[in-house]
C-alpha positions as CSV (number, residue, x, y, z in Angstrom):
1,M,6.3,-4.2,-19.7
2,N,9.3,-2.8,-21.7
3,L,12.4,-2.9,-19.7
4,P,15.6,-0.9,-20.6
5,P,18.8,-2.7,-21.5
6,P,20.3,-5.0,-18.8
7,H,23.0,-2.6,-17.7
8,E,20.3,0.1,-16.9
9,R,17.6,-2.3,-15.6
10,D,18.5,-2.2,-11.9
11,A,18.5,1.6,-11.8
12,Y,15.2,1.8,-13.7
13,L,13.5,-0.7,-11.3
14,E,14.8,1.1,-8.3
15,A,13.6,4.5,-9.5
16,A,10.2,3.1,-10.4
17,L,9.8,1.5,-7.0
18,K,10.9,4.7,-5.3
19,K,8.2,6.6,-7.3
20,A,5.6,4.1,-6.2
21,V,6.6,4.5,-2.6
22,A,6.5,8.3,-2.9
23,D,3.0,8.1,-4.5
24,A,1.7,5.8,-1.8
25,T,3.2,7.9,1.0
26,T,2.0,11.2,-0.4
27,L,-1.6,10.0,-0.9
28,A,-1.5,8.4,2.6
29,L,-0.4,11.6,4.3
30,V,-3.0,13.7,2.5
31,F,-5.8,11.3,3.5
32,I,-4.5,10.9,7.0
33,L,-4.3,14.6,7.5
34,L,-7.8,15.2,6.1
35,G,-9.2,12.4,8.2
36,G,-7.6,13.7,11.3
37,L,-8.9,17.2,10.6
38,G,-12.4,15.7,10.1
39,L,-12.1,13.9,13.5
40,V,-11.0,17.1,15.2
41,I,-14.1,18.9,13.7
42,A,-16.3,15.9,14.7
43,S,-15.1,16.2,18.3
44,Q,-16.1,19.9,18.4
45,I,-19.7,19.6,17.1
46,G,-22.7,18.2,18.9
47,W,-23.2,14.6,20.0
48,R,-25.8,14.0,17.4
49,Q,-23.8,14.8,14.2
50,G,-20.3,14.2,15.7
51,P,-20.3,10.4,15.7
52,L,-21.6,10.3,12.1
53,L,-18.9,12.7,10.9
54,A,-16.2,10.8,12.8
55,G,-17.3,7.5,11.4
56,S,-17.5,8.7,7.8
57,C,-14.2,10.5,8.1
58,G,-12.6,7.4,9.6
59,M,-14.0,5.2,6.9
60,M,-13.5,7.4,3.8
61,L,-10.3,9.3,4.7
62,L,-8.4,7.9,7.6
63,A,-8.6,4.2,7.0
64,P,-7.6,4.4,3.3
65,G,-4.8,6.7,4.2
66,V,-3.4,4.3,6.8
67,L,-3.7,1.4,4.2
68,Y,-1.8,3.5,1.6
69,F,0.9,4.2,4.2
70,I,1.3,0.5,5.1
71,A,1.3,-0.4,1.4
72,G,4.1,2.1,0.8
73,G,6.2,0.5,3.5
74,Q,5.7,-3.0,1.9
75,I,6.5,-1.7,-1.6
76,K,9.7,-0.3,-0.1
77,R,10.6,-3.8,1.1
78,R,9.8,-5.0,-2.5
79,K,6.8,-7.0,-1.5
80,P,4.1,-7.1,-4.3
81,S,1.4,-7.8,-1.7
82,G,1.7,-4.1,-0.6
83,A,0.9,-2.8,-4.0
84,R,-1.9,-5.3,-4.4
85,M,-3.4,-4.2,-1.1
86,A,-3.1,-0.6,-2.2
87,R,-4.9,-1.3,-5.4
88,L,-7.7,-3.0,-3.6
89,A,-8.0,-0.2,-1.1
90,A,-8.0,2.4,-3.9
91,V,-10.7,0.5,-5.9
92,C,-12.9,0.2,-2.7
93,H,-12.2,3.9,-2.0
94,L,-13.3,4.8,-5.5
95,A,-16.5,2.8,-5.0
96,V,-17.4,4.3,-1.6
97,I,-17.2,7.9,-2.8
98,P,-20.1,7.7,-5.4
99,G,-21.9,5.2,-3.1
100,S,-22.1,7.6,-0.2
101,V,-23.1,10.5,-2.6
102,F,-25.9,8.2,-3.9
103,L,-27.0,7.2,-0.4
104,Y,-27.2,10.9,0.6
105,A,-29.1,11.8,-2.5
106,T,-31.5,9.0,-2.0
107,F,-32.0,9.1,1.8
108,G,-30.6,12.4,2.9
109,R,-33.9,14.2,2.9
110,Q,-35.5,11.7,5.2
111,F,-32.8,11.9,7.8
112,G,-31.6,15.4,8.6
113,S,-28.4,14.5,10.4
114,I,-27.1,12.2,7.7
115,S,-25.8,15.2,5.7
116,F,-22.5,15.0,7.7
117,V,-21.7,11.7,6.0
118,L,-21.4,13.6,2.7
119,V,-18.6,15.8,3.9
120,P,-15.7,13.3,3.6
121,A,-17.2,12.0,0.3
122,T,-17.2,15.5,-1.0
123,I,-13.6,16.0,0.0
124,S,-12.7,12.7,-1.6
125,V,-14.3,13.6,-4.9
126,F,-11.4,16.1,-5.5
127,F,-8.9,13.2,-5.2
128,V,-10.5,10.8,-7.7
129,P,-8.0,11.7,-10.4
130,A,-5.2,11.1,-7.9
131,L,-6.7,7.8,-7.0
132,I,-6.9,6.7,-10.6
133,A,-3.3,7.7,-11.2
134,F,-2.4,5.9,-8.0
135,L,-4.0,2.7,-9.4
136,F,-1.8,2.9,-12.5
137,S,1.2,3.5,-10.3
138,M,0.4,0.5,-8.1
139,T,-0.2,-1.8,-11.2
140,K,3.3,-0.8,-12.4
141,A,4.7,-1.4,-8.9
142,V,3.2,-4.9,-8.8
143,R,4.8,-5.8,-12.1
144,I,8.2,-4.4,-11.0
145,A,8.1,-6.2,-7.6
146,R,7.2,-9.5,-9.4
147,A,10.1,-9.0,-11.8
148,I,12.5,-8.4,-8.9
149,E,11.0,-11.1,-6.8
150,S,11.2,-13.8,-9.6
151,E,15.0,-13.4,-9.9
152,G,15.8,-14.6,-6.4
153,H,13.4,-17.4,-5.7
154,G,14.6,-20.8,-4.5
155,F,17.7,-22.1,-2.8
156,Q,21.2,-21.9,-4.1
157,V,22.9,-25.2,-4.3
158,M,26.4,-25.1,-2.7
159,A,29.2,-27.5,-3.5
160,P,30.0,-29.8,-0.6
161,K,33.3,-29.3,1.1
162,P,35.8,-32.0,0.4
163,V,37.1,-34.0,3.3
164,L,40.3,-36.0,3.6
165,P,40.7,-39.1,5.7
166,V,43.7,-38.9,8.1
167,G,45.4,-41.8,10.0
168,N,44.0,-44.4,12.3
169,N,43.4,-42.2,15.3
170,P,39.5,-42.0,15.8
171,E,39.7,-38.4,17.1
172,D,41.5,-37.2,13.9
173,R,39.7,-39.4,11.4
174,V,38.3,-36.6,9.3
175,I,39.4,-33.1,8.8
176,E,38.0,-30.4,6.6
177,N,40.1,-29.2,3.6
178,R,40.1,-25.5,4.0
């Protein structure tokens, strides 16, 4: 990763982390709102298709949105684990989308009510480019968080305070030199 000169480095890293937090939060809000909308729709339809739609909306829209939101908070606190978690969630999210479309194409004709599982996957298909861009953003955020984190590891050694012996009185034997 090419970093700017040292006098501009802190501003560059802060701006890049803020962009990563904004990316995670935006994607999280979109998926949480879409998942919530799917759950509201699932509560209004029949008892047969409602639980299928609610489960698939929760798994494909709501859960990844919550994970992206949590990851944004961790990135804001400069923890690389948040960006790693977001990358893993995005990769799994990208795997679930074509997987559910494949399952529907393979088994959808046999089970009539399984077609509601495809609704969240169809919605998620439109966000595949955003998820791919999000993966790149999180990869950059991991590198930046590691760069910031590596500067402040360990303990700082402090010089001991000098002490001066004073007189024979046991109560006033040692005083600190301030």
